[in-house]
C-alpha positions in Angstrom: -0.4 -0.1 0.2 1.2 3.4 -0.7 1.2 6.3 0.5 0.9 8.4 -2.3 -2.5 11.2 -1.4 -5.1 12.5 -3.8 -6.6 15.9 -3.0 -4.5 17.8 -2.2 -2.0 15.9 -4.1 1.5 15.4 -2.1 4.2 12.5 -2.9 6.1 11.2 0.2 9.5 12.7 1.5 9.2 15.8 -1.0 11.7 18.3 -0.3 9.0 21.0 0.9 7.8 18.2 3.5 8.5 18.0 7.5 10.9 15.5 8.7 9.0 12.4 10.0 8.0 13.4 12.7 9.0 10.8 16.7 5.5 10.5 17.2 2.7 9.3 15.6 0.8 12.1 15.3 -3.2 12.6 14.1 -4.5 15.8 12.4 -8.6 16.5 12.7 -11.1 19.1 12.2 -11.2 20.4 15.6 -14.8 21.6 14.9 -16.6 18.6 13.4 -18.0 16.4 15.7 -17.9 13.9 13.5 -13.9 14.1 14.0 -14.0 14.7 17.6 -15.8 11.4 18.0 -13.3 9.5 15.7 -10.8 11.7 19.1 -12.7 10.5 21.8 -12.3 6.6 20.1 -8.9 7.2 20.1 -8.6 8.4 23.6 -9.9 5.3 24.4 -8.4 2.4 23.0 -4.7 4.2 22.6 -4.9 4.6 26.3 -0.8 4.9 26.4 -0.9 7.4 24.0 1.2 6.3 21.4 -0.5 8.7 18.7 -0.8 12.6 19.6 -3.4 14.7 18.5 -3.6 17.6 16.5 -6.3 20.2 15.6 -6.6 20.6 11.0 -7.0 24.6 12.8 -4.0 24.4 15.0 -0.4 25.7 14.3 1.1 21.8 14.7 -1.3 21.3 11.5 0.5 24.7 9.9 3.9 23.3 10.5 3.4 20.0 9.2 0.5 20.0 6.2 0.7 21.8 3.4 -1.9 24.3 2.8 -5.8 23.2 3.5 -7.9 23.7 0.6 -10.4 26.8 1.4 -13.5 25.2 1.4 -13.5 23.1 4.9 -15.8 20.7 3.6 -12.9 19.6 0.9 -10.6 19.1 4.5 -9.3 15.5 5.8 -7.7 13.4 8.2 -4.2 13.5 8.2 -1.8 10.8 10.1 1.8 11.6 10.4 4.4 9.0 11.3 8.0 7.8 10.9 7.3 6.6 7.3 5.7 9.9 5.7 2.2 11.3 5.6 -1.5 10.0 4.5 -4.7 11.1 4.3 -8.1 10.3 3.8 -8.8 6.2 3.7 -4.8 5.6 4.0 -4.7 7.9 7.3 -7.5 5.8 8.6 -5.6 2.7 7.6 -2.2 3.7 9.3 -3.5 4.5 12.5 -6.0 1.1 12.6 -2.5 -0.7 11.9 -0.5 1.5 14.2 -2.9 0.4 16.9 -3.1 -3.1 16.1 -4.9 -5.7 17.8 -9.1 -5.9 17.2 -8.2 -2.5 15.0 -5.8 -4.3 12.5 -9.0 -5.8 10.8 -10.1 -2.4 9.5 -6.8 -2.1 7.5 -8.4 -4.7 4.9 -9.9 -1.7 3.6 -6.8 -1.3 1.9 -8.2 -3.6 0.0 -10.5 -1.6 -2.1 -8.6 0.5 -4.6 -7.5 3.8 -3.3 -10.0 5.6 -6.2 -13.5 3.7 -5.1 -12.4 4.3 -0.8 -11.2 7.8 -1.6 -14.7 8.8 -2.8 -16.7 6.5 -0.1 -14.0 9.3 2.2 -14.9 12.3 0.3 -18.4 11.3 0.2 -18.5 11.6 4.0 -16.2 14.4 4.2 -18.4 16.6 2.7 -21.7 16.1 4.5 -19.9 15.0 8.2 -21.2 18.6 8.8 -24.9 18.2 7.9 -24.9 14.3 8.9 -23.3 14.8 12.6 -23.0 19.1 13.3 -20.0 21.1 13.4 -18.8 23.1 16.6 -18.8 26.6 16.7 -14.7 26.9 18.0 -11.8 24.1 18.2 -12.2 20.9 21.0 -10.6 21.9 24.1 -8.9 19.4 26.1 -9.6 18.0 29.4 -6.8 18.3 31.7 -6.7 14.6 31.6 -6.2 14.6 27.9 -3.7 18.0 27.6 -0.4 15.0 27.2 -2.4 14.2 24.3 -3.0 17.4 22.5 -0.2 19.2 20.3 -1.6 23.2 20.0 
């Protein structure tokens, strides 16, 4: 499974891409209710904190990610680890791979051709605010979560 990207187009390990992170990071839309639900799940299933979390609206995202599209509905989850930067369905697959255990089952999604799985991903992403809602502000981590969240 390659980690080439779709929307925005990036190639792995380009000169403009930052070096890989020491600890994996999930970048999410901090105002998206569905995305926050995914973060809640991640906090529960990764209690040791092997994966850090950062909002797409934050300073860490500006440091590690390419400029985001102006159309917020086109935003994607991103996952950065020692191997590179992933988005859309590849990001989800890599997170499940990192979590291991029962979550490894979801890596089977990678058997579906990327254009098809990313089409489904984009369909959900474009409608996430209508289907699940939108917060007025980014999530503020509680005291027990603060060590997991990057600015």
